[in-house]
N, C-alpha and C positions, 0 to 999 in steps of 0.2 A: 463581559458579559454582552455587550453593546453589539460588539461585531456577530457573536452566535446568533442573538436575534434578529438583528439586519438580515444575516444570511438566510435565516431558518424562514423571515416573510418573504424574501427573494423566491426561496424554493414554494413556497404555499403558492404566491403569487402565479408563475411557472406552471407549476400543476393545474393551477385554475384554467389560465390560458389556452394550454395543452388539451384539456378535457373539455374545454371548449370547443376547440377548433374540430376534435378529434375525439368523440366519444370510448373510443375504444381504448383511448387510454387509458382508461376506468375499469376497463375488465377488467375478471378475476385471473382470467390466464395471462393479461399485460404485466398487473402490477405484482402477479406470483413472478415471472422471468425479471421482472425489473428488480424485487426484495433478490431473486440469486445473486445477479449480477456485482449490486450493490455489496453484497457480502462478499462476494469472491474479490473484488477490487477495495474494498475498504478495510480489509483485514492487513493488508500489507503496507496499506498506506497509513494507518495507523503508525507502524515500525518508522515510515518514510517519514511522517511528520515528527517523530523523537527525536529524530535524527537532527531535521530542520531545526528546530529549536535549540539543538546545541551549536546550532550557526555552522553546519555542514551539510553533506548532500551526500546522494546514493544514486549513483547511476547505473547498479549493477544488478538493479532488481529483476528486471525482463531476465538477461541472462540467467541469474540464477534460479529462476522459473523455469529456465529449458533445461538447467542442469537436472535437477532437480526430479522433475518431469521425466527427462530418460532414465535416471538410478531410479526413479521407482518402479517405471514400466519394466528394465531390465531385473529388478529385484525379484518382483513378483512372478514376470513372466518365462525369464530366464534363468534365474540362478534359484528359484522357487524355493525363495526364504519365506517364512510366515509372517504375515503381514504387522506384526507391532514391531519387528526387527526392522522391515524396509521403510516403514514409516520413522522409526527412530533415525536408520540413516538417513534419510532426506530431510530431517529435522536438524540434525546434528552438524551436517555439512554446513549449511550456513551459517547456524550460529558461529561456527568456528571460523566461516570466510569473515563473519562481521566483525570478530575481536581481532583477527587481521587487520580489519580496514580502521580499526579503531586503536589496534598497535601502531600501526604506520604513522596514522594521523596523529596521535597524542604523544609516541615516544622520539619519531622521527622527523617530526613537525613537518611532512608531507602535505599538499592543500589536500581535503576530502574529493575534490572534484578530479584530482588527477588519478589520485589512488582509486575511485571505483569507477573514472572512466578507462582505467587499464582491465579492472575486474569484469566491465560488462564485455572486453573483447578478450579478455582471458578465458572467462567462463563459457559463453557463448561458444568459442573455440574446440574448447574442452568436452563441450556437450557432443559438439559434431564428431568429433574423433572418436571418441567412447561408443556412438551411435552409428558410427561407417555414414553419417549424414544420409542415415535412414531412418523414416518415423517409424514409430515406436507405438505401440498400444495396448489395449488390458483386456480383449478379448471380451470372454463372456462374463467376466469377473470369479472365475470359481476360486474358491481357496478363500479370498478377499472381500467378500458379499459385506459383511460388517465393516470395513473400511470405508467402500465404496457408501454404504447406507450412509457413514459419518459424515464422509465428504460432500454427498450429492444427492443426498435423500432430504428426508421432509419431517419435523415434529410439530403434528398436529396441524397440517395444512402448509406450514410454513417453512421453506426453505433453508437446511442446514447450514448454508454459508452465511445468511442473514441473522440466525440463530448464534452462531460462532461468534458473527459481530459483537453484538449486543453485548454477550459474557465478557469476550474480551473488553472491550469497547468500556465495560463498566470496570472490569479488573484494573486497565490503565489509567481510566478516571481515579480511582482510589491511588495510583501509583502517582501520577503527575499533579492532583490538585489535594491530598490528601495525605503524603509521603514527604519523608526528608527526602529521600532521592529524589522525588518533583521537585520539593523547592531547590535543590544544591542543582537540579536539570536547568531548570531555568535562571539560575544564578550564573551558573556557566554562561549560558547563548547569552545573557544580556554584557556581560564583562569574566572573561575567561581569567584575566591577569589578578582583577580584584579578586574574586572568587576562592583564585588558590593562594594569594595573602590573606583572605579570613579562612584558611584553614580547611578549604575544601580541597578531596581529594580529585583534582577537577581531570586526569588520566582516567580514573577508575569512571567515575562519571559519563564521560563521553566514550570510552569504549564498553560500558554498559548498555547506553544507548545504541549501537551499534549491533551489539549482538542478540538486545530484543528485534531489532527490525530483522536482523537474521532470522528469528525464530518465525517471527509472524510472516514474513517472506515464503519459510521452508511449510507451515502451514497453509500460506496463497498457495505454494507450486502443487499439494497435495490436491485440492480442492480442485484447481484450477485444471489439473491433468484427466481427473474425474469425470469434470465440466466438458472439456471437447473429446476425450476417450482416445486420445491418440495425441502425441509429440512429435512434432518437425522441429526439429535441433536448430532449423538453419533461419525458422521462423517464429517458433511458438514463444510467448511474452514478450515479443516486438514492441517497444515503445510501453510496458508498461509505468515503467520509471518516470514516466511523464505524467501517467495517470494520476500517479501517487503525489508527485510536486504540485499538481493542478488543485486533487483536491485538498491540500495541506493551505494550499496558499489561500483559497477562495474559501478556508475554513478558518481562517485568522490566522496562520503559521506566517512568521516573516522570516523571511530569506536573510535577514539579519540576523536571527537567532532571538533567541529570550522571551519569543511569545508564543502562544497556541494552544488549544485545549483541545480536547479529546473529543466533547460534541462537537464540535466546530468543522473537525475533519470530517467525522459522519453525514455529517449536513452536506459538507464539501461534495464526500462521494457522492452522496444521492442527488445531488445538482448536476453534478457532472453526467451521470446518466440520465437523469432526469432530459437534459440538454439533448444526449445522442436519444433516446427514444422519440422527442422531438422532433429530432432532424429523418428517424426514419417514417414516424408517420404522417409526415409531412411530404415525402416525398420526396424530400430533398437529395442529390446524389451524393451518394456513403464516402467519395471520396474530397466531400468537403468536409468528412469529420473533424478531421486535424484543425482546420480552419477554422472551424466555429471554437475547437479547445484551447487552439491559441490565443483567438481572439477573447475569451473568457479569462485566460488565464493574463493577459497584458491587460485585460480591467482591471481584474483585482489585485495587480502589480500596482498601479497609476494609483486606485485608490489607497490602496495602504500608503503608500509615500505621501498622497493630500492628505488623509489622516495623521501621518507624524508630523507632517510640517504645520498642520493647525494646530495639533496639542502641543507641540514646540513653542508655537508661537503665543501660546494664552499663559499670561501670565501666573 
């Protein structure tokens, strides 16, 4: 809980500093836009966080977003599918890919980095191939207004992506912190061999984390596709996996596995977006966005290392 409190205090201080520098930060329009983006990135960051807790990684998030966005557009606009069926397709495919990742990691004993790096390249290539490298759009939304409203509308003035983030975050908080599966997940991340000897089905636990990550990536893919209203398969979702990893690390997830919290990941996502917002409000060139994110992640990992050494030194 100390990590979550520390990152929350940092978020509050950063918000206060940003608001004092530029009062537009607390304008209703800016806060609404920021809540929307936090929701868009927070959902798949939660899934990535669960994978990191197992000691794994998923580098294919952005490419899966591109693939699901292309498939969603084609299903709705070209194949004329009913929107529930199209939504089911673009959620089921990432879940199947997550199962494949988990199976390769647990049964073939392949490194998660290699498996998902190959996925990053493979899914991006497939997206570009089926779209003929053309940008896909959604037109005026005829026939699927309900899906568009669920993905990009508002509930009592609050953007739907943020509402979904809160709902999904609450469910995952129960799963991770109040369920047997959550205890197993943390145990596997701390020491997979010891967890296996204690009777835990480590293969099922790890594969389940990748499937959940796929589910949340699919949901994010739908929301992001409607947010942009067009999908360019060559660059849609580029570097999204880095945002997710950064949010998880800032939120207290250790890249060694075995540590992390749902609240921390959400706060980490919010902190990243406030930093991005600060860069924009201060007129800093957007080309420095990744430099800022890289510096923040580096500082977060350094802080985690120092805390680990300090706790190990205390008898």
